C-alpha positions in Angstrom: 24.1 3.1 79.9 23.1 6.7 82.0 24.9 4.5 84.9 27.9 3.6 82.9 28.4 7.2 82.0 28.2 8.3 85.3 31.0 6.1 86.3 33.3 7.2 83.7 32.9 11.0 84.3 33.6 10.5 87.8 36.8 8.6 87.0 38.0 11.1 84.9 37.2 13.8 87.3 39.6 11.5 89.8 41.9 10.7 87.0 42.0 14.7 85.6 41.9 16.7 89.1 45.5 15.5 90.1 46.9 17.0 86.8 45.0 19.9 86.6 46.4 21.3 90.4 49.7 19.7 89.1 49.5 22.5 86.5 47.5 25.0 88.6 50.7 24.9 91.3 53.1 24.9 88.5 51.1 28.0 87.1 51.5 29.5 90.9 55.3 28.6 91.2 55.5 30.6 87.3 54.0 33.8 88.9 55.5 33.7 92.1 58.9 33.6 90.1 57.9 36.2 88.1 57.0 38.5 90.8 60.6 37.6 92.7 62.2 38.5 89.7 60.2 41.7 89.0 61.6 42.6 93.0 64.8 42.0 92.2 64.9 44.5 89.0 62.5 47.0 91.2 65.5 46.3 94.3 68.4 47.0 91.2 67.1 50.0 90.0 66.1 51.2 93.3 70.1 50.7 94.0 70.9 52.3 90.5 68.5 55.1 91.6 70.6 55.5 94.9 73.9 55.1 93.6 73.1 58.0 91.2 71.9 59.6 93.7 75.5 59.5 95.6 77.3 60.5 92.8 74.8 63.5 92.0 75.1 64.4 96.0 79.2 64.1 95.7 80.0 66.1 92.7 77.3 68.3 94.0 79.8 68.1 97.8 82.6 68.9 95.2 81.0 71.6 93.1 80.2 73.7 96.6 84.0 72.6 98.1 85.9 74.3 95.1 83.2 76.9 94.7 83.7 77.6 98.6 87.4 77.5 97.8 87.5 79.6 94.9 85.3 82.2 97.3 88.2 81.6 100.0 90.7 82.7 97.5 88.6 85.9 96.0 88.4 86.4 99.5 92.4 86.3 100.0 93.0 88.1 96.5 91.5 91.7 97.9 94.1 93.8 97.2 95.4 95.6 100.4 94.0 99.3 99.1 90.3 97.7 99.6 91.0 96.4 102.7 92.5 99.8 104.4 89.4 101.2 102.1 86.7 99.1 103.8 88.9 100.0 107.5 88.6 103.1 107.0 85.0 103.1 106.7 84.3 100.9 109.4 86.3 103.2 111.7 84.0 106.5 111.0 85.9 108.8 108.5 85.8 111.9 111.4 87.9 110.2 113.1 90.6 108.4 110.9 90.9 111.0 108.5 93.2 113.0 111.3 94.9 109.8 111.7 95.6 109.2 108.2 96.5 113.3 107.7 99.1 112.3 110.9 100.4 109.3 108.7 100.7 110.9 105.7 102.5 114.4 107.0 104.9 112.5 108.9 106.2 110.0 106.3 106.6 113.0 103.9 108.9 114.2 106.4 110.8 111.6 106.8 111.6 110.8 103.4 113.0 114.8 102.8 115.2 114.3 105.7 116.1 110.6 104.8 116.8 111.6 101.1 118.8 114.3 102.4 120.9 112.8 104.6 122.0 110.3 102.4 123.1 112.7 100.3 124.9 114.4 103.2 126.8 111.3 103.8 130.3 112.0 102.7 133.4 109.0 102.3 135.5 111.4 104.9 138.6 108.9 104.7 138.6 109.8 101.1 137.7 113.2 101.3 141.0 113.9 103.9 143.2 111.9 101.4 142.2 114.4 98.5 142.5 117.8 101.0 146.1 116.6 101.9 147.2 115.9 98.7 145.6 119.5 97.5 147.8 120.9 100.9 150.6 119.0 99.4 151.0 120.2 95.9 148.6 123.5 95.6 148.7 125.0 99.5 144.9 125.9 101.2 143.5 127.4 98.0 143.9 124.0 96.5 142.3 122.5 99.4 139.2 124.7 99.5 138.7 123.7 96.2 138.7 120.5 96.5 136.4 120.9 99.3 133.7 123.7 97.3 133.2 120.2 94.5 132.3 117.7 97.6 129.1 117.6 98.7 128.2 117.3 102.2 128.7 118.8 105.7 132.2 117.9 106.2 133.0 119.2 103.4 131.3 122.7 104.4 132.9 122.5 107.9 136.7 122.0 106.2 135.8 124.7 104.1 134.8 127.3 106.9 138.1 125.9 108.7 140.7 126.4 105.6 139.1 130.1 105.0 140.6 130.8 108.6 143.8 129.4 107.8 145.6 132.1 108.0 144.1 134.0 111.3 145.7 131.3 113.4 145.1 127.1 114.9 142.6 128.2 117.6 140.8 130.4 114.9 139.9 127.4 112.9 139.0 125.1 115.9 136.5 127.9 116.2 134.8 127.9 112.9 134.7 124.3 113.3 132.7 124.1 116.1 130.8 126.9 115.6 130.1 125.9 111.6 129.2 122.4 113.0 127.0 123.3 115.3 124.8 124.8 112.3 125.2 121.8 110.1 124.2 119.8 113.1 121.0 121.9 113.6 120.1 121.6 108.9 120.8 117.5 110.1 118.3 117.6 113.1 115.7 119.7 110.6 112.2 118.5 111.3 112.6 115.9 113.5 110.2 117.7 116.0 107.6 118.0 113.6 107.9 114.1 113.3 108.1 113.6 116.7 104.5 115.4 117.4 102.9 113.0 114.6 104.1 110.1 116.5 103.0 111.0 119.8 99.5 112.9 117.9 98.4 109.5 115.8 97.8 107.7 119.2 96.3 110.6 121.2 94.1 110.9 118.0 92.7 106.8 117.8 92.4 107.2 121.6 90.4 110.2 121.2 88.2 108.1 118.4 87.8 105.6 121.4 86.6 107.4 123.8 83.7 109.3 121.2 83.1 105.5 120.1 82.8 104.6 123.6 80.4 107.4 124.8 78.2 106.2 121.4 77.6 102.6 122.7 76.4 104.1 126.0 74.2 107.2 124.3 72.6 103.9 122.0 72.2 101.7 125.7 70.5 105.1 127.3 68.3 105.6 123.9 66.9 101.2 123.7 67.2 101.3 127.3 68.7 97.5 126.5 72.6 96.1 126.7 72.5 93.8 123.5 75.5 93.5 121.5 73.8 94.8 118.4 73.3 98.1 120.4 77.0 99.0 121.5 78.7 97.3 118.3 78.8 99.8 116.2 80.2 102.2 119.0 82.9 99.7 120.3 84.1 98.7 116.9 84.4 102.5 116.2 86.7 102.7 119.5 89.2 99.6 118.3 89.3 101.1 114.8 90.7 103.9 115.6 92.9 103.3 118.7 94.6 100.5 116.0 94.9 103.1 113.4 96.3 105.6 115.6 99.1 103.0 117.1 99.9 101.5 113.8 101.5 105.1 113.0 102.8 106.2 115.7 104.7 102.5 115.0 105.6 103.4 111.8 107.0 106.6 112.3 108.6 105.5 115.4 110.6 103.6 113.0 111.5 105.7 110.5 112.4 108.5 113.6 115.1 105.9 114.9 116.5 105.5 112.2 117.3 109.3 111.0 118.2 110.1 114.4 120.9 107.1 113.9 121.7 108.7 110.8 122.4 111.8 111.7 124.2 110.4 115.1 126.8 108.9 112.6 127.6 112.0 110.5 127.8 114.4 113.1 130.0 111.3 114.6 132.4 111.5 111.3 131.8 115.2 111.4 133.8 115.4 115.0 136.5 112.9 114.0 136.9 114.2 110.7 137.5 118.1 112.0 140.1 117.0 114.5 142.0 115.1 111.5 141.8 118.0 109.4 143.2 120.2 112.6 146.3 117.9 113.0 146.9 117.8 109.1 146.7 121.8 109.1 149.4 121.5 111.8 151.5 119.0 110.4 151.4 120.7 107.0 152.1 124.2 108.8 149.1 125.6 107.1 147.7 127.8 110.1 150.3 129.4 112.4 149.6 128.6 116.4 149.0 131.7 117.9 
């Protein structure tokens, strides 16, 4: 009996061993599949995290670019007087103040001359026509009244010439020439001061340049080292003062040339109109010939 049970036991083991092995292999496969799925899920999560990181980095880069652009725009929107103030301070107010004074005084004189010359400009052709009509209708007194009511140096010269009409044509010419010189002097009044500031502004700038270079060499001697950081401040002062002086001179030079052209135009009109006035007085026999 025992022998039979032993045989059956061995046979059962032989029969069920492959089945157990099969199930064991199947369980291992399931575990491998589960492990593969876990790895795939982890990879997907890592990829999602990487994508989120990339999106966050792109968003940060976009925000940084927007911030940089805003800073650039804000720097571009700095007002002109703030930039001038910064340069004025960087150039050392001890030197820049004198250049600024030249600019202020020079511009004040230029503006005064421009206003005066614009007020002195007269339509000489219309004035001559009015004087001729007055001479025909009311004589010298009517012509003098027209000149008295007209603004400008041309009308003043005409008045002086008409006032000497009874003394002969030669006196009229002398009076016109003499008073024309007086009016020319009034037109050119202040131009010498403008030319002074034109010459003085770059000189002051060059003086700041020389002093800035002296400071740079003093710093080199004190530190016993020729490094850019040591000489940069002195050279910066030198360059800014030079540029400021040249800019002031150029601005004033433009106004000065405009004023000169305006004076020349008025003087030419005075001379032409004076010749026409004398011819008109001879034509209407207002001034006797000597």
